[in-house]
N, C-alpha and C positions, 0 to 999 in steps of 0.2 A: 255576427251570430253564425255559428258553424252549421253546415248542412247536416241533417240527421243521417246517421250511418244506417245502411240496410242491416237487417237481422242476419246472423249467420245462416247460410243455406238458402238465402233469398237473393234474387238478382236486382240490381238497381234498374230503374225504369229505362235509363239511357243505354243499357247493355245492347250490343248488336245482336241481331237475330241469329247469326252464326254461333255466337257464344251461348245463347240460350238453348239452341238445338244441341250443342255439344254437351252442355250440362244435363239436359233432359235425357240424352242418350246414356250418359254415365250413370245417372240416377236409375234409369231402367235396368242397366247392367247390374247395378248394386242390388236392386229389389229382386231380380230374377236369379242372380248367380252368387250373391255374397256368401250364403251358407255353404255352397259347394266349394267356393274359393277358400273359405276358412278351413274346411275339412282337408282340402288339397294341401294347404300349407301346414296344417297340424301334422300331417303324415311326414312332412319334411323337417319341421322345426321342433316337434314334440313339446310345444308350448302354445297354449291358447292366446296368451298375451302377445307373444312374438308374431303369431299368425295374424292377429288383428292389426298389429302395427305394419307388417309387411303388406297386407291387403290395402290398408289405408294409403301407403306410399304408392302402391300400384295404381290406385284410383287417381291419385294426384298426378302421377306421370301421364296417365291417360288424358286427364283434363288439360295438361300442358302441351299436348301434341300440337305442332304447328299446323299440320294438315290432317285432321282426323279422318277426312274422307279418303285419304290415301290408304288407310288400313281397312280393308274390306271385311275382315273377320275380327271385329273388336273384342269379342268374347275370348277368342283364341289368343289375341294379342295381350289381353288383360292377364290371362293365366300364365302366359309365357313371361311377361314382365314380372309378375309376382314370383314365379319360380326363379328367375334370375336374381331378384332382390334377396330371396331366401338363401340361394347359394352363396351370394356375397356375404350375407350376414353369418352364415355357418362358417365360411372361410375365415372371416374376421375374428369370430369367437374362438375358433380352433387355434388361430395364430396367437391370440392373446393367452389362451390356456398353455400352449407350448412354451411361449416366452416366459410366463410367470412360473412355470415348473422347472426351468433351468436351475441347476444347483448354484450357478453364479448369483442369481437374484436372492436365493435363500441365504447365501453367505453374506451378502451385503446387508440384508435385513437383520441378521443375527448380530452383527458387529456395530450396529448404530448405537452410539452413545446417547444419553439423554440430551446432551448439548447439540448433537447432530440432529436429533429429532426436532428440537425447538427451532434450530436454524432452518430445517426443511419446511416446518409449518409456517415460519415467517416468509419463506420464499413463495410458498403456495398462496399465502394471503396477499403478498405483494403482486404476484401474477394476477390474482383475482381483481385487484384494484386497477392494474394496468389494462386488463381486458375490458373492465367496466368503463374505463375512460376513453376507449377507442371510439371513433365515429361509428354510428350504428351499422352501416353496410360493411365496413371493414371488420367489425366485431362479429357480425352474423356469418360472413364468409369464413373467418378464422375458426370460430367455434364449430361450425358444421364440418369443416375439413379436419381439424385437429382433434376434436373431442367425439365427433360422431362418425368419423372415417368416411365422410361423403367425398365423392370425386368432384373435380372442378365442373364437369359437364352438368351433373345433376344440381349442383349449387347454382350454376349460371341459369338453368331453367327456372329454378325456384325463385331466384332473385330478379329474374328477367333482365340480366345483363350478359355480356359476352364472357366466355371462358377466360379470355385474356384479362378482363377486368377482375374476375375472381382471383386469378393468379396474383395480380398486383395487390389486391386487398390482403391476401394471405401472406405474401412476402413482406409487405409493409408492416403487418402486425407482428410477424416473427422478428423482423429487424428492430422494431420498436421495443419489444419485450427483451430481446438480447441486449440491446444498447442500455436500457434502463437497469437491467440486472447487473451488467458489467460495471456501470457507474456506481451502483449500490455497493458492489464488492470492493471497488477501488476506494470508496469513502470509508468503508468498514476497515480496510487494511490501514488507511491513513489514521483513523481514530485509534486503532490498536497500537500503531507505531508511536503516536503521541503519548499514549499512556505508559509506554515502556520506559 
């Protein structure tokens, strides 16, 4: 019989006192400063939803500090962390907009034939199956890095593994996808040659 899981937002009884005090401190920061933090981020991001997401990530980073006592001004640290996350998000979004506005991408989009669209959709579906079949930690690291643009250091903190391990997971996932897609392409060429 499995042990009952604690409710979200509560601590298990065996949690160390240090962890409890860290959580209590972050909860206090949340109660006292969350509205100000959201306003601070709204001025930078111009989106309430983005501001809430960035604030949440800042609280998570604050909770994952190895030595929270080393940061004497946690409120200032919280706002600085949130500002850095907001800047990263704005840069990532701006880079995406710049890349998708390049005429080169529009040119390719315009000349895609119905056959090419179907082939692309099949590739995306195949990638989805390949990602779903990955071991959980490998999949998590890959998705956070490739789809959410997270760096290895933040993924390592979230997963509680080393940055080197995160790199291995991501490289392993990329190689797996590339190898399988290459095998599919080789099989497809072989089937096409047989039909000719």
